[in-house]
GUVO-365936 format. One record per residue (C-alpha): residue number from 1; residue in three letters; x, y, z. Coordinates in Angstrom, 3 decimals, m for minus. Each point is the difference from the previous one (the first is absolute). Layout:
GUVO-365936
<rec k="NUM" r="ALA" u="X" v="Y" w="Z"/>
...
//
This chain:
GUVO-365936
<rec k="1" r="MET" u="m1.405" v="m2.048" w="19.501"/>
<rec k="2" r="THR" u="m3.172" v="0.790" w="m3.209"/>
<rec k="3" r="ASP" u="m2.192" v="m3.100" w="m0.311"/>
<rec k="4" r="VAL" u="0.769" v="m1.161" w="m3.301"/>
<rec k="5" r="PHE" u="3.487" v="m0.375" w="1.709"/>
<rec k="6" r="GLY" u="m1.667" v="m1.943" w="3.452"/>
<rec k="7" r="LYS" u="m1.904" v="m2.746" w="m2.171"/>
<rec k="8" r="SER" u="2.702" v="m0.841" w="m1.473"/>
<rec k="9" r="LEU" u="2.230" v="m0.195" w="3.114"/>
<rec k="10" r="TYR" u="m2.939" v="m2.408" w="1.030"/>
<rec k="11" r="ASN" u="0.266" v="m2.340" w="m2.747"/>
<rec k="12" r="VAL" u="3.724" v="m1.594" w="0.568"/>
<rec k="13" r="PRO" u="m0.124" v="m2.247" w="2.217"/>
<rec k="14" r="LEU" u="1.916" v="0.384" w="3.768"/>
<rec k="15" r="LYS" u="2.589" v="m3.002" w="m0.723"/>
<rec k="16" r="THR" u="0.486" v="1.072" w="m3.864"/>
<rec k="17" r="PHE" u="1.331" v="3.928" w="1.333"/>
<rec k="18" r="PRO" u="3.663" v="m1.190" w="1.443"/>
<rec k="19" r="TYR" u="0.819" v="4.064" w="0.640"/>
<rec k="20" r="PHE" u="m2.826" v="m0.427" w="2.751"/>
<rec k="21" r="PRO" u="3.783" v="m0.207" w="2.859"/>
<rec k="22" r="ALA" u="1.178" v="3.053" w="m1.588"/>
<rec k="23" r="LEU" u="m2.956" v="1.981" w="m0.152"/>
<rec k="24" r="VAL" u="m1.018" v="m0.949" w="3.747"/>
<rec k="25" r="PHE" u="4.065" v="1.304" w="0.612"/>
<rec k="26" r="VAL" u="m1.040" v="3.003" w="m1.144"/>
<rec k="27" r="ILE" u="m2.839" v="0.351" w="1.923"/>
<rec k="28" r="ARG" u="1.001" v="m1.110" w="2.885"/>
<rec k="29" r="LYS" u="3.912" v="1.639" w="0.188"/>
<rec k="30" r="GLY" u="m0.948" v="3.519" w="0.572"/>
<rec k="31" r="PHE" u="0.511" v="1.860" w="m3.051"/>
<rec k="32" r="PRO" u="m1.680" v="3.247" w="m1.067"/>
<rec k="33" r="LEU" u="m3.773" v="m0.064" w="m0.672"/>
<rec k="34" r="ARG" u="0.615" v="1.652" w="m3.508"/>
<rec k="35" r="GLN" u="3.386" v="m2.513" w="m0.556"/>
<rec k="36" r="ARG" u="m2.734" v="m3.345" w="1.560"/>
<rec k="37" r="ALA" u="m2.509" v="1.066" w="m2.718"/>
<rec k="38" r="ARG" u="2.228" v="0.196" w="m2.777"/>
<rec k="39" r="TRP" u="1.518" v="m3.238" w="0.532"/>
<rec k="40" r="ILE" u="m2.900" v="m1.621" w="0.378"/>
<rec k="41" r="LEU" u="m1.548" v="0.389" w="m2.942"/>
<rec k="42" r="ALA" u="3.403" v="m0.633" w="m2.046"/>
<rec k="43" r="VAL" u="0.575" v="m2.962" w="2.322"/>
<rec k="44" r="VAL" u="m4.359" v="m1.102" w="m1.518"/>
<rec k="45" r="TRP" u="0.673" v="0.873" w="m3.540"/>
<rec k="46" r="ILE" u="2.803" v="m1.895" w="m0.452"/>
<rec k="47" r="ALA" u="m1.895" v="m2.980" w="1.859"/>
<rec k="48" r="ILE" u="m2.885" v="0.607" w="m2.159"/>
<rec k="49" r="ALA" u="1.501" v="0.018" w="m3.100"/>
<rec k="50" r="GLY" u="2.858" v="m2.975" w="1.328"/>
<rec k="51" r="SER" u="m2.739" v="m1.624" w="0.199"/>
<rec k="52" r="ALA" u="m2.039" v="0.652" w="m3.037"/>
<rec k="53" r="VAL" u="0.750" v="m2.613" w="m2.406"/>
<rec k="54" r="ALA" u="m2.675" v="m0.303" w="m2.946"/>
<rec k="55" r="LEU" u="1.883" v="1.801" w="m2.493"/>
<rec k="56" r="SER" u="4.088" v="m0.680" w="m0.741"/>
<rec k="57" r="GLY" u="2.296" v="3.142" w="m0.767"/>
<rec k="58" r="THR" u="m1.456" v="0.294" w="m3.597"/>
<rec k="59" r="GLU" u="m4.098" v="m1.234" w="0.374"/>
<rec k="60" r="LEU" u="0.880" v="2.732" w="2.066"/>
<rec k="61" r="SER" u="2.144" v="2.570" w="m2.369"/>
<rec k="62" r="ALA" u="m2.993" v="m0.508" w="m2.528"/>
<rec k="63" r="GLU" u="m3.024" v="0.947" w="2.183"/>
<rec k="64" r="PHE" u="1.954" v="3.463" w="0.703"/>
<rec k="65" r="ASP" u="0.713" v="0.635" w="m3.294"/>
<rec k="66" r="ARG" u="m3.391" v="m0.819" w="m1.361"/>
<rec k="67" r="GLY" u="m1.197" v="2.525" w="3.422"/>
<rec k="68" r="LEU" u="2.027" v="2.597" w="m1.989"/>
<rec k="69" r="LYS" u="m1.746" v="m0.306" w="m3.140"/>
<rec k="70" r="ALA" u="m2.736" v="0.622" w="1.019"/>
<rec k="71" r="TYR" u="0.502" v="2.581" w="1.705"/>
<rec k="72" r="ASP" u="1.934" v="1.761" w="m2.962"/>
<rec k="73" r="ALA" u="m3.010" v="m0.671" w="m1.872"/>
<rec k="74" r="ARG" u="m1.709" v="1.756" w="2.230"/>
<rec k="75" r="GLN" u="m2.012" v="m2.836" w="1.045"/>
<rec k="76" r="TYR" u="0.019" v="1.220" w="3.782"/>
<rec k="77" r="PRO" u="m2.080" v="m2.276" w="1.263"/>
<rec k="78" r="ALA" u="1.040" v="m3.102" w="m0.715"/>
<rec k="79" r="ALA" u="3.481" v="0.957" w="0.392"/>
<rec k="80" r="PHE" u="m0.899" v="0.331" w="3.727"/>
<rec k="81" r="GLN" u="m1.639" v="m2.912" w="0.339"/>
<rec k="82" r="ILE" u="2.663" v="m2.204" w="m1.539"/>
<rec k="83" r="TRP" u="2.827" v="1.581" w="2.239"/>
<rec k="84" r="TRP" u="m2.124" v="m0.080" w="2.932"/>
<rec k="85" r="GLN" u="m0.064" v="m4.017" w="0.036"/>
<rec k="86" r="ILE" u="4.246" v="0.353" w="0.005"/>
<rec k="87" r="LYS" u="0.591" v="2.818" w="2.516"/>
<rec k="88" r="ASP" u="1.647" v="m3.129" w="2.957"/>
<rec k="89" r="ARG" u="1.676" v="m1.065" w="m2.602"/>
<rec k="90" r="ASP" u="1.288" v="3.405" w="m1.873"/>
<rec k="91" r="LEU" u="1.599" v="2.704" w="1.462"/>
<rec k="92" r="ALA" u="m0.427" v="2.314" w="m3.071"/>
<rec k="93" r="ALA" u="m3.619" v="m1.436" w="m0.554"/>
<rec k="94" r="MET" u="m0.837" v="1.314" w="3.816"/>
<rec k="95" r="ARG" u="1.435" v="3.667" w="m0.685"/>
<rec k="96" r="ASN" u="m2.136" v="0.089" w="m3.562"/>
<rec k="97" r="VAL" u="m2.927" v="m1.166" w="2.050"/>
<rec k="98" r="ALA" u="0.525" v="1.958" w="2.405"/>
<rec k="99" r="LEU" u="0.071" v="3.281" w="m2.419"/>
<rec k="100" r="MET" u="m2.788" v="m0.973" w="m1.731"/>
<rec k="101" r="LEU" u="m1.660" v="0.464" w="3.622"/>
<rec k="102" r="ARG" u="1.090" v="3.102" w="0.123"/>
<rec k="103" r="LYS" u="m0.711" v="1.343" w="m3.021"/>
<rec k="104" r="GLY" u="m3.264" v="m2.137" w="m0.308"/>
<rec k="105" r="LEU" u="1.633" v="m1.163" w="m3.859"/>
<rec k="106" r="GLY" u="m3.024" v="m3.606" w="m0.808"/>
<rec k="107" r="VAL" u="m1.873" v="0.185" w="3.913"/>
<rec k="108" r="PRO" u="m0.896" v="2.875" w="2.062"/>
<rec k="109" r="LYS" u="2.924" v="2.004" w="2.239"/>
<rec k="110" r="ASP" u="0.717" v="m1.070" w="3.073"/>
<rec k="111" r="PRO" u="3.120" v="1.792" w="1.222"/>
<rec k="112" r="ARG" u="m0.007" v="m1.497" w="3.504"/>
<rec k="113" r="LYS" u="0.195" v="m3.424" w="m1.606"/>
<rec k="114" r="ALA" u="2.818" v="1.373" w="m2.399"/>
<rec k="115" r="GLU" u="1.894" v="1.145" w="3.510"/>
<rec k="116" r="GLY" u="m0.928" v="m3.428" w="1.872"/>
<rec k="117" r="ILE" u="1.744" v="m1.896" w="m2.939"/>
<rec k="118" r="LEU" u="2.522" v="2.851" w="m1.323"/>
<rec k="119" r="ARG" u="1.336" v="m0.392" w="4.148"/>
<rec k="120" r="THR" u="0.644" v="m4.050" w="m0.598"/>
<rec k="121" r="ALA" u="2.034" v="0.411" w="m3.679"/>
<rec k="122" r="ALA" u="2.442" v="3.217" w="1.603"/>
<rec k="123" r="ALA" u="0.263" v="m2.248" w="3.103"/>
<rec k="124" r="THR" u="1.930" v="m2.605" w="m2.360"/>
<rec k="125" r="GLY" u="2.229" v="2.660" w="m1.422"/>
<rec k="126" r="MET" u="m1.676" v="0.635" w="m3.558"/>
<rec k="127" r="PRO" u="1.031" v="3.603" w="m0.918"/>
<rec k="128" r="ASN" u="m3.062" v="0.962" w="m2.293"/>
<rec k="129" r="ALA" u="m2.331" v="m0.788" w="2.839"/>
<rec k="130" r="GLN" u="1.695" v="1.786" w="2.113"/>
<rec k="131" r="VAL" u="m0.184" v="3.359" w="m2.068"/>
<rec k="132" r="ASP" u="m3.115" v="m1.086" w="m0.364"/>
<rec k="133" r="LEU" u="m1.417" v="m0.205" w="3.654"/>
<rec k="134" r="ALA" u="2.008" v="3.195" w="0.648"/>
<rec k="135" r="GLU" u="m1.671" v="1.858" w="m2.176"/>
<rec k="136" r="MET" u="m3.249" v="m0.430" w="1.225"/>
<rec k="137" r="TYR" u="1.542" v="0.468" w="3.401"/>
<rec k="138" r="LEU" u="0.752" v="3.520" w="m1.576"/>
<rec k="139" r="ASN" u="m3.509" v="0.668" w="m2.132"/>
<rec k="140" r="GLY" u="m1.557" v="m0.910" w="3.489"/>
<rec k="141" r="GLU" u="m2.220" v="m2.642" w="m2.560"/>
<rec k="142" r="THR" u="m1.248" v="m1.244" w="3.362"/>
<rec k="143" r="GLY" u="m0.297" v="2.708" w="1.833"/>
<rec k="144" r="PRO" u="2.073" v="2.568" w="1.215"/>
<rec k="145" r="PRO" u="4.017" v="0.187" w="m1.356"/>
<rec k="146" r="ARG" u="2.527" v="m1.776" w="1.978"/>
<rec k="147" r="PRO" u="2.965" v="1.102" w="m1.569"/>
<rec k="148" r="LYS" u="1.862" v="m1.887" w="3.330"/>
<rec k="149" r="ARG" u="m1.238" v="m3.678" w="m1.324"/>
<rec k="150" r="ALA" u="1.639" v="1.130" w="m3.357"/>
<rec k="151" r="ILE" u="3.035" v="1.370" w="0.886"/>
<rec k="152" r="PRO" u="1.848" v="m3.969" w="0.837"/>
<rec k="153" r="LEU" u="m2.168" v="m2.007" w="m3.013"/>
<rec k="154" r="LEU" u="1.907" v="2.761" w="m2.585"/>
<rec k="155" r="LYS" u="2.994" v="m0.163" w="1.904"/>
<rec k="156" r="ARG" u="0.201" v="m3.789" w="m0.845"/>
<rec k="157" r="ALA" u="m1.397" v="0.283" w="m3.438"/>
<rec k="158" r="ALA" u="3.114" v="2.556" w="m0.359"/>
<rec k="159" r="ASP" u="2.432" v="m2.391" w="0.966"/>
<rec k="160" r="ALA" u="m1.201" v="m1.855" w="m2.655"/>
<rec k="161" r="GLY" u="0.346" v="2.713" w="m2.279"/>
<rec k="162" r="HIS" u="m3.799" v="0.621" w="m1.183"/>
<rec k="163" r="PRO" u="m0.116" v="3.214" w="m2.011"/>
<rec k="164" r="LEU" u="m3.290" v="0.881" w="1.460"/>
<rec k="165" r="GLY" u="0.784" v="m1.045" w="3.546"/>
<rec k="166" r="GLN" u="3.446" v="2.443" w="m0.104"/>
<rec k="167" r="TYR" u="m2.088" v="2.363" w="m1.488"/>
<rec k="168" r="LEU" u="m3.405" v="0.046" w="2.502"/>
<rec k="169" r="LEU" u="3.053" v="m0.099" w="2.718"/>
<rec k="170" r="GLY" u="1.717" v="3.025" w="m1.651"/>
<rec k="171" r="GLN" u="m2.673" v="2.489" w="0.229"/>
<rec k="172" r="MET" u="m0.711" v="m1.034" w="3.704"/>
<rec k="173" r="TYR" u="2.693" v="1.231" w="0.606"/>
<rec k="174" r="GLU" u="0.680" v="2.511" w="m2.355"/>
<rec k="175" r="ASP" u="m3.575" v="1.687" w="1.878"/>
<rec k="176" r="GLY" u="0.990" v="m1.241" w="3.498"/>
<rec k="177" r="ASN" u="m2.624" v="m2.521" w="m0.081"/>
<rec k="178" r="ALA" u="m0.101" v="m2.170" w="3.218"/>
<rec k="179" r="VAL" u="4.475" v="m0.009" w="m0.204"/>
<rec k="180" r="PRO" u="1.725" v="3.110" w="0.090"/>
<rec k="181" r="LYS" u="0.092" v="2.853" w="m2.823"/>
<rec k="182" r="ASP" u="3.394" v="m1.698" w="m1.893"/>
<rec k="183" r="ILE" u="0.251" v="1.303" w="m3.656"/>
<rec k="184" r="ASN" u="3.465" v="m1.702" w="m0.215"/>
<rec k="185" r="ARG" u="m1.551" v="m3.285" w="0.891"/>
<rec k="186" r="ALA" u="m2.947" v="0.493" w="m2.629"/>
<rec k="187" r="ALA" u="1.826" v="1.034" w="m2.704"/>
<rec k="188" r="GLU" u="2.745" v="m3.503" w="0.021"/>
<rec k="189" r="LEU" u="m3.413" v="m1.510" w="0.948"/>
<rec k="190" r="TYR" u="m1.599" v="1.651" w="m3.728"/>
<rec k="191" r="ILE" u="3.459" v="m0.258" w="m1.914"/>
<rec k="192" r="SER" u="m0.502" v="m4.200" w="1.067"/>
<rec k="193" r="SER" u="m3.297" v="0.221" w="m1.573"/>
<rec k="194" r="ALA" u="1.229" v="1.707" w="m2.862"/>
<rec k="195" r="ARG" u="2.394" v="m2.995" w="m0.391"/>
<rec k="196" r="GLY" u="m2.726" v="m2.214" w="0.325"/>
<rec k="197" r="GLY" u="m2.516" v="1.834" w="m2.794"/>
<rec k="198" r="LEU" u="m2.302" v="1.572" w="1.786"/>
<rec k="199" r="GLN" u="m0.929" v="4.092" w="m2.210"/>
<rec k="200" r="GLU" u="m1.097" v="1.236" w="2.960"/>
<rec k="201" r="ALA" u="3.058" v="m0.076" w="1.913"/>
<rec k="202" r="LYS" u="1.798" v="1.329" w="m3.314"/>
<rec k="203" r="GLU" u="m2.138" v="2.669" w="0.339"/>
<rec k="204" r="ARG" u="0.126" v="0.571" w="3.395"/>
<rec k="205" r="LEU" u="3.544" v="0.002" w="0.027"/>
<rec k="206" r="ALA" u="0.171" v="3.355" w="m2.017"/>
<rec k="207" r="SER" u="m2.784" v="1.705" w="1.939"/>
<rec k="208" r="LEU" u="3.052" v="m0.262" w="2.783"/>
<rec k="209" r="ASP" u="2.635" v="0.545" w="m2.087"/>
<rec k="210" r="LYS" u="m2.056" v="3.382" w="m1.365"/>
<rec k="211" r="ASP" u="m0.651" v="0.770" w="3.481"/>
<rec k="212" r="ARG" u="3.108" v="m0.292" w="1.865"/>
<rec k="213" r="ALA" u="2.051" v="2.071" w="m3.079"/>
<rec k="214" r="GLY" u="m2.146" v="2.748" w="0.952"/>
<rec k="215" r="LYS" u="1.743" v="0.550" w="3.751"/>
<rec k="216" r="ARG" u="2.784" v="0.721" w="0.569"/>
<rec k="217" r="GLY" u="2.734" v="m2.266" w="1.159"/>
<rec k="218" r="ALA" u="m2.164" v="m3.000" w="m0.367"/>
<rec k="219" r="PRO" u="1.214" v="m3.417" w="m1.605"/>
<rec k="220" r="SER" u="m2.259" v="m0.979" w="m2.731"/>
<rec k="221" r="ALA" u="m1.990" v="m3.032" w="m0.434"/>
<rec k="222" r="LYS" u="2.815" v="m1.766" w="m2.446"/>
<rec k="223" r="THR" u="2.531" v="0.808" w="3.070"/>
<rec k="224" r="ALA" u="m1.211" v="m1.192" w="2.577"/>
<rec k="225" r="SER" u="0.200" v="m3.546" w="m0.299"/>
<rec k="226" r="ALA" u="2.990" v="m2.056" w="m1.481"/>
<rec k="227" r="GLY" u="m1.910" v="m1.058" w="m3.025"/>
<rec k="228" r="PRO" u="m0.829" v="2.216" w="m3.254"/>
<rec k="229" r="VAL" u="m3.571" v="0.336" w="m0.621"/>
<rec k="230" r="PRO" u="m1.028" v="m1.511" w="m2.680"/>
<rec k="231" r="LYS" u="m0.667" v="2.086" w="m3.072"/>
<rec k="232" r="PRO" u="m4.210" v="0.502" w="m0.124"/>
<rec k="233" r="GLN" u="m0.648" v="m2.096" w="m3.617"/>
<rec k="234" r="ALA" u="2.004" v="m2.844" w="1.195"/>
<rec k="235" r="GLN" u="m1.426" v="m3.345" w="0.667"/>
<rec k="236" r="PRO" u="1.893" v="m1.691" w="2.159"/>
<rec k="237" r="ALA" u="m2.486" v="m2.951" w="0.520"/>
<rec k="238" r="ARG" u="0.638" v="m1.257" w="m2.840"/>
<rec k="239" r="ALA" u="3.714" v="1.320" w="m1.430"/>
<rec k="240" r="PRO" u="1.699" v="m3.324" w="m0.723"/>
<rec k="241" r="GLY" u="2.951" v="m0.241" w="2.870"/>
<rec k="242" r="GLN" u="m1.176" v="2.871" w="2.823"/>
<rec k="243" r="GLU" u="m0.077" v="m1.069" w="3.062"/>
<rec k="244" r="PRO" u="m2.965" v="m0.575" w="1.817"/>
<rec k="245" r="SER" u="0.625" v="1.776" w="2.967"/>
<rec k="246" r="ALA" u="2.281" v="2.174" w="1.711"/>
<rec k="247" r="ALA" u="m0.960" v="m1.068" w="3.313"/>
<rec k="248" r="SER" u="m0.508" v="m4.258" w="m1.132"/>
<rec k="249" r="THR" u="2.619" v="m1.736" w="1.501"/>
<rec k="250" r="TYR" u="m1.531" v="m3.045" w="m0.951"/>
<rec k="251" r="VAL" u="m0.942" v="m0.777" w="m3.684"/>
<rec k="252" r="VAL" u="m3.074" v="m2.985" w="m1.282"/>
<rec k="253" r="GLN" u="1.692" v="m1.617" w="m3.105"/>
<rec k="254" r="LEU" u="m3.133" v="m0.981" w="m2.425"/>
<rec k="255" r="GLY" u="2.067" v="m1.789" w="m2.857"/>
<rec k="256" r="SER" u="2.866" v="m0.093" w="m1.573"/>
<rec k="257" r="PHE" u="0.310" v="0.757" w="m3.883"/>
<rec k="258" r="LYS" u="2.542" v="0.104" w="m3.766"/>
<rec k="259" r="THR" u="m1.477" v="2.954" w="m0.326"/>
<rec k="260" r="ALA" u="m1.170" v="3.175" w="1.528"/>
<rec k="261" r="GLU" u="m2.563" v="0.123" w="m2.436"/>
<rec k="262" r="GLU" u="m2.083" v="m3.156" w="1.588"/>
<rec k="263" r="ALA" u="0.653" v="1.136" w="3.180"/>
<rec k="264" r="GLU" u="m2.158" v="2.942" w="m0.696"/>
<rec k="265" r="ALA" u="m2.268" v="m1.636" w="m1.535"/>
<rec k="266" r="GLN" u="m0.551" v="m2.313" w="2.781"/>
<rec k="267" r="TRP" u="m0.438" v="2.786" w="2.358"/>
<rec k="268" r="SER" u="m2.515" v="1.016" w="m2.367"/>
<rec k="269" r="ARG" u="m2.294" v="m2.568" w="1.063"/>
<rec k="270" r="LEU" u="2.320" v="m0.855" w="3.908"/>
<rec k="271" r="GLN" u="m1.897" v="3.484" w="1.027"/>
<rec k="272" r="LYS" u="m3.289" v="m0.163" w="m0.249"/>
<rec k="273" r="ASN" u="0.114" v="m2.365" w="3.187"/>
<rec k="274" r="PRO" u="m1.052" v="2.652" w="2.209"/>
<rec k="275" r="ALA" u="3.119" v="m1.305" w="2.611"/>
<rec k="276" r="LEU" u="1.928" v="2.117" w="m2.949"/>
<rec k="277" r="THR" u="m2.246" v="2.622" w="m1.586"/>
<rec k="278" r="SER" u="2.045" v="2.931" w="2.360"/>
<rec k="279" r="LEU" u="3.108" v="m1.547" w="0.094"/>
<rec k="280" r="PRO" u="3.210" v="1.769" w="m2.008"/>
<rec k="281" r="HIS" u="1.749" v="m2.600" w="m1.976"/>
<rec k="282" r="GLN" u="3.745" v="m0.512" w="m1.062"/>
<rec k="283" r="LEU" u="2.178" v="m2.384" w="m2.616"/>
<rec k="284" r="GLU" u="3.600" v="m0.663" w="0.944"/>
<rec k="285" r="LYS" u="2.626" v="m1.637" w="m2.301"/>
<rec k="286" r="ALA" u="1.252" v="m2.953" w="0.826"/>
<rec k="287" r="ASP" u="3.113" v="m1.093" w="m2.159"/>
<rec k="288" r="LEU" u="0.179" v="m3.735" w="0.771"/>
<rec k="289" r="GLY" u="2.829" v="m1.356" w="m1.889"/>
<rec k="290" r="GLN" u="m0.464" v="m2.771" w="m3.147"/>
<rec k="291" r="LYS" u="m3.679" v="m0.255" w="1.037"/>
<rec k="292" r="GLY" u="m0.005" v="4.283" w="m0.835"/>
<rec k="293" r="VAL" u="m1.676" v="3.137" w="1.243"/>
<rec k="294" r="TRP" u="m3.601" v="m0.288" w="1.930"/>
<rec k="295" r="HIS" u="m2.563" v="2.841" w="0.376"/>
<rec k="296" r="ARG" u="m1.111" v="m0.364" w="3.790"/>
<rec k="297" r="LEU" u="m3.636" v="1.515" w="0.837"/>
<rec k="298" r="LEU" u="0.553" v="1.323" w="3.531"/>
<rec k="299" r="VAL" u="m2.296" v="2.008" w="2.296"/>
<rec k="300" r="ALA" u="0.280" v="1.676" w="2.602"/>
<rec k="301" r="GLY" u="m0.329" v="m2.081" w="3.322"/>
<rec k="302" r="GLY" u="0.721" v="2.995" w="2.736"/>
<rec k="303" r="SER" u="2.593" v="0.675" w="2.946"/>
<rec k="304" r="ASP" u="m0.421" v="m3.302" w="1.365"/>
<rec k="305" r="ARG" u="m0.392" v="m4.017" w="m1.068"/>
<rec k="306" r="LYS" u="m4.100" v="m0.472" w="2.137"/>
<rec k="307" r="PRO" u="m1.449" v="2.325" w="m2.946"/>
<rec k="308" r="ALA" u="1.720" v="m1.383" w="m2.362"/>
<rec k="309" r="ILE" u="m0.475" v="m4.259" w="0.878"/>
<rec k="310" r="ALA" u="m4.033" v="0.737" w="0.720"/>
<rec k="311" r="LEU" u="m0.320" v="1.840" w="m3.753"/>
<rec k="312" r="CYS" u="1.755" v="m2.899" w="m1.900"/>
<rec k="313" r="ASP" u="m2.010" v="m1.900" w="2.310"/>
<rec k="314" r="GLN" u="m2.798" v="1.272" w="m1.684"/>
<rec k="315" r="LEU" u="1.371" v="m0.266" w="m3.125"/>
<rec k="316" r="THR" u="0.461" v="m3.710" w="0.476"/>
<rec k="317" r="ALA" u="m3.542" v="m0.716" w="1.784"/>
<rec k="318" r="THR" u="m0.888" v="1.107" w="m4.138"/>
<rec k="319" r="GLY" u="1.830" v="m2.365" w="m1.225"/>
<rec k="320" r="LYS" u="2.315" v="2.883" w="m1.219"/>
<rec k="321" r="SER" u="4.119" v="m0.879" w="0.214"/>
<rec k="322" r="CYS" u="3.017" v="2.372" w="2.513"/>
<rec k="323" r="LEU" u="2.610" v="0.356" w="2.061"/>
<rec k="324" r="VAL" u="0.582" v="2.360" w="3.009"/>
<rec k="325" r="ARG" u="3.921" v="1.060" w="m0.209"/>
<rec k="326" r="ARG" u="2.011" v="2.975" w="1.162"/>
<rec k="327" r="ARG" u="0.754" v="2.656" w="m2.724"/>
<rec k="328" r="ASP" u="3.585" v="m0.012" w="m0.694"/>
//
């Protein structure tokens, strides 16, 4: 655990730490070491976030947006300081602080401190943080490359419908890097990633298709999975009415609007949030009878309910409204 996170923990009085019994249970019940570490980080962060009541949800959201404006204006030191102040209360701010430490934006580059912060954010179920941390392990940013550590992080992010997570995991299956080589599994992941709008996945699918076409009797990437391969010029992450992810059982609904234009305008605003930046979206028509036809704005929540709830909780903490439901 990094000094940054440790200092925040020391500032929380034990009597205001309602999750302490759960923490003791996890430590004493003989869970595997890595599992205990993940749960401890998640429980501690939740406790700290729950104890930080200095800002309301609306105020916290405004402060985050202030940091985002500074970042967009390339005022990196100011953005870092704003997000640093709220990192223990806002998962997106925590992830952004780690990203800036990792890249050396507005602050001296410190990949080890970034890794520690990302481990905390990833343990709460944040797909962006899981992918960021996996990239650090794959690139060897704090030492030798550690692909085995990246695998579980990318699997969780891929299950949550994160296009980059799906793409990186597909690369590992294609290359046989820390997993058994499986071209069909790689193609499936590339297809899901391409549907999420990642251009690199579309290009990799085209390359696989070309390679397979050169081998007698070998199926193409287009027939390696049940779904069709998106055309290179398609932009599914921004096209109304397209599914968020073929692997996503749950969706997070971000609002309901009278027109598709209003829904797309809201998405343009919301996707600036780092928690939503890499996620595909969908507009779903709902005929409510006398109330008319409404357009629901949805993002992929994953194949399990927990990541979807974690994403919605994260958005709610920044003043945004949402709900989790199964895909129809």
